[in-house]
C-alpha positions as CSV (number, residue, x, y, z in Angstrom):
1,M,15.7,27.2,-11.4
2,S,15.6,30.9,-10.6
3,P,15.6,32.2,-7.0
4,A,12.0,33.3,-7.6
5,A,11.0,29.8,-8.7
6,E,12.7,28.3,-5.7
7,F,10.7,30.6,-3.5
8,S,7.4,29.4,-5.1
9,L,8.3,25.7,-4.8
10,E,5.5,23.8,-3.2
11,R,5.8,21.1,-0.6
12,D,3.7,18.7,-2.8
13,E,6.2,19.1,-5.6
14,I,9.1,18.1,-3.3
15,V,7.2,15.1,-2.0
16,A,6.2,14.0,-5.6
17,A,9.8,14.2,-6.7
18,A,10.9,12.1,-3.8
19,V,8.2,9.5,-4.6
20,D,9.4,9.4,-8.2
21,I,13.0,8.8,-7.1
22,L,11.9,6.0,-4.7
23,T,9.9,4.4,-7.5
24,E,12.7,4.6,-10.0
25,Y,15.8,3.9,-8.0
26,G,14.8,2.6,-4.5
27,F,15.0,3.8,-1.0
28,D,18.7,4.5,-0.8
29,A,18.5,7.0,-3.6
30,V,16.1,9.3,-1.8
31,S,18.0,12.2,-0.1
32,M,17.6,15.9,0.2
33,R,20.3,16.4,-2.4
34,S,18.8,13.9,-4.9
35,V,15.4,15.5,-4.6
36,A,16.9,19.0,-5.0
37,A,18.8,17.8,-8.1
38,R,15.6,16.3,-9.6
39,L,13.8,19.7,-9.1
40,G,16.8,21.8,-10.2
41,V,17.1,23.7,-7.0
42,S,19.5,23.9,-4.1
43,P,18.6,21.8,-1.0
44,V,17.9,24.9,1.0
45,P,14.2,25.4,0.0
46,L,13.6,21.7,0.8
47,Y,14.6,22.1,4.4
48,S,12.4,25.2,4.8
49,R,9.3,23.5,3.2
50,V,9.6,19.9,4.3
51,G,12.1,19.7,7.1
52,N,14.9,17.1,7.4
53,K,15.2,13.8,5.6
54,E,13.1,12.0,8.1
55,A,10.3,14.5,7.7
56,L,10.6,14.0,3.9
57,L,10.3,10.2,4.3
58,D,7.3,10.7,6.6
59,A,5.7,12.7,3.8
60,V,6.7,10.1,1.2
61,A,5.1,7.3,3.3
62,E,2.0,9.3,3.8
63,Q,1.7,10.1,0.1
64,L,2.4,6.4,-1.0
65,F,-0.3,5.0,1.3
66,S,-2.9,7.7,1.1
67,T,-4.8,5.8,-1.6
68,V,-4.9,2.4,0.2
69,A,-8.4,2.7,1.6
70,P,-11.2,2.9,-1.0
71,S,-14.5,4.6,-0.3
72,A,-17.2,2.3,1.2
73,V,-20.1,1.6,-1.1
74,E,-23.6,1.5,0.4
75,D,-24.9,-2.0,1.2
76,E,-21.6,-3.5,0.2
77,P,-20.9,-6.7,2.2
78,W,-17.8,-6.2,4.4
79,P,-15.8,-9.0,2.7
80,D,-16.1,-7.2,-0.6
81,Y,-14.8,-4.0,0.9
82,A,-12.0,-5.9,2.7
83,R,-11.0,-7.5,-0.6
84,R,-10.8,-4.1,-2.2
85,W,-8.9,-2.7,0.7
86,A,-6.3,-5.5,0.5
87,T,-6.0,-5.0,-3.3
88,G,-5.3,-1.3,-2.7
89,L,-2.6,-2.1,-0.1
90,R,-1.0,-4.5,-2.6
91,S,-1.0,-1.9,-5.3
92,C,0.6,0.6,-3.0
93,L,3.3,-1.8,-1.9
94,R,4.1,-2.8,-5.5
95,A,4.3,0.8,-6.7
96,A,7.8,1.4,-5.2
97,P,10.4,-1.3,-4.9
98,D,11.5,-0.4,-1.4
99,S,8.1,0.8,0.0
100,R,8.4,-1.4,3.0
101,L,11.6,0.3,4.0
102,V,9.9,3.6,4.0
103,L,7.4,2.3,6.5
104,R,10.1,1.4,9.1
105,G,9.3,3.4,12.2
106,R,6.2,4.9,10.6
107,R,3.5,2.7,12.0
108,W,1.2,5.6,12.1
109,V,0.9,5.5,8.2
110,F,-0.5,1.9,8.4
111,V,-2.7,2.9,11.3
112,E,-4.3,5.7,9.3
113,S,-4.8,3.5,6.2
114,T,-6.5,0.8,8.3
115,R,-9.1,3.1,10.0
116,P,-11.6,2.9,7.2
117,L,-11.4,-0.9,7.1
118,I,-11.8,-1.2,10.8
119,E,-14.8,1.1,10.7
120,V,-16.4,-1.1,8.1
121,L,-15.8,-4.2,10.2
122,R,-17.1,-2.5,13.3
123,R,-20.3,-1.4,11.5
124,A,-20.6,-5.0,10.4
125,G,-20.9,-6.1,14.0
126,M,-17.3,-7.1,15.0
127,S,-15.9,-6.0,18.3
128,A,-13.0,-3.6,18.3
129,D,-10.6,-6.5,19.0
130,E,-12.1,-8.7,16.3
131,A,-11.9,-5.8,13.7
132,V,-8.3,-5.0,14.5
133,A,-7.3,-8.7,14.4
134,A,-9.0,-9.2,11.0
135,C,-7.3,-6.1,9.7
136,R,-4.0,-7.3,10.9
137,M,-4.4,-10.7,9.3
138,L,-5.2,-9.0,6.0
139,T,-2.3,-6.7,6.3
140,W,0.2,-9.4,7.1
141,A,-1.1,-11.6,4.4
142,T,-0.8,-8.8,1.8
143,V,2.6,-7.6,2.9
144,G,4.0,-11.1,2.9
145,F,2.6,-11.9,-0.5
146,V,4.0,-8.8,-2.1
147,A,7.5,-9.4,-0.5
148,I,7.6,-12.8,-2.1
149,E,5.9,-12.1,-5.5
150,K,8.5,-9.4,-6.3
151,E,11.2,-12.1,-6.4
152,A,9.2,-15.0,-7.5
153,T,7.2,-13.8,-10.6
154,G,8.4,-13.6,-14.2
155,P,7.9,-15.2,-17.6
156,R,7.6,-19.0,-17.6
157,S,7.7,-21.6,-20.2
158,G,5.6,-24.3,-18.6
159,P,2.6,-25.9,-20.2
160,V,-0.6,-23.8,-20.5
161,G,-3.6,-25.0,-18.5
162,R,-2.0,-25.6,-15.1
163,A,-3.8,-24.1,-12.1
164,A,-2.4,-20.7,-11.2
165,G,0.8,-21.2,-9.2
166,G,0.9,-24.9,-10.0
167,D,3.9,-24.9,-12.3
168,P,7.1,-25.8,-10.4
169,E,9.0,-23.7,-12.9
170,G,7.5,-20.4,-11.7
171,V,4.6,-18.0,-11.6
172,D,3.8,-15.3,-14.1
173,P,2.3,-11.9,-13.1
174,A,-1.2,-12.9,-14.3
175,E,-1.1,-16.0,-12.1
176,A,0.2,-14.0,-9.2
177,D,-2.9,-11.8,-9.5
178,E,-5.2,-14.8,-9.4
179,M,-3.2,-16.3,-6.5
180,F,-3.5,-13.2,-4.5
181,D,-7.2,-13.0,-5.1
182,R,-7.6,-16.6,-4.0
183,Q,-5.4,-16.1,-0.9
184,I,-7.4,-13.1,0.3
185,G,-10.6,-15.0,-0.5
186,Y,-9.5,-18.0,1.7
187,L,-8.7,-15.6,4.5
188,L,-11.9,-13.7,4.2
189,A,-13.9,-16.9,4.1
190,G,-12.3,-18.0,7.4
191,I,-13.1,-14.6,9.0
192,A,-16.6,-14.7,7.7
193,A,-17.2,-18.2,9.1
194,E,-16.8,-16.6,12.5
195,H,-19.2,-13.8,11.7
196,P,-21.7,-15.4,9.3
197,A,-24.4,-12.7,9.7
198,D,-22.1,-9.7,9.4
199,R,-22.9,-7.2,6.7
200,L,-21.8,-3.7,6.0
201,R,-24.3,-1.3,7.5
202,P,-23.7,2.2,6.3
203,D,-24.3,5.0,8.8
204,G,-26.7,6.6,6.3
C-alpha cells in the first residue's frame, strides 16, 4: 500500500481486519503486525488511528457485540424480546472461536449490550434488581451453552426420530439450535412465573 493509501486508512478498516483474523485464526493471531500485514501496511498507521493492542482489542470487542441487542418491537411481550436478545448473543459468541477471550477485562462491552434488554424488562414492570438478575441469568445460560456446544456438536449416526439432544452418541447443529431454544424457553418461563402480568410497554 502506498504512503498516501496508508494515510487514508480508516479506523473501521483496521478493526474489520482484526475481526476477520480473530474469526479465521483465533485470539492469539490478533496483533498489530498481523493486522498491518492483512491490510498491506506498516504497523505505524495502526498505532496512530487505533492505539496499542489493548485499544485494538477494545474496538474488536465493541464491534463483535454491537449487534447483540435487537430493536424492540411495539407491543412485543418481554419474553419474546428476551429470546431474540439471547439468540443475538449466541450468534455473536459463535461468530469468532475465541470471542470469550476478547471479553476478558472488557465487562463494559457486555454492560452496553445488556442495556436494551434491561430497559425492556424495566418497562415490563420489573425492579432494577430483578431486571439485572434476569439479564444475568440469560447471559450466563447463553455463554455456557455456546462454550459447550462448540466442543459437543457435530455429525452423528444415531437413529432418526430421537428427541433433540437425546442421542448418547452426540448432538448435531440443528439439534443444538432446538436445544438452545428450549433451554432459553425454560428459563424465560421460570422468570415469567414470577412476573405473570409483565408485558412490554413501549414508551410511545
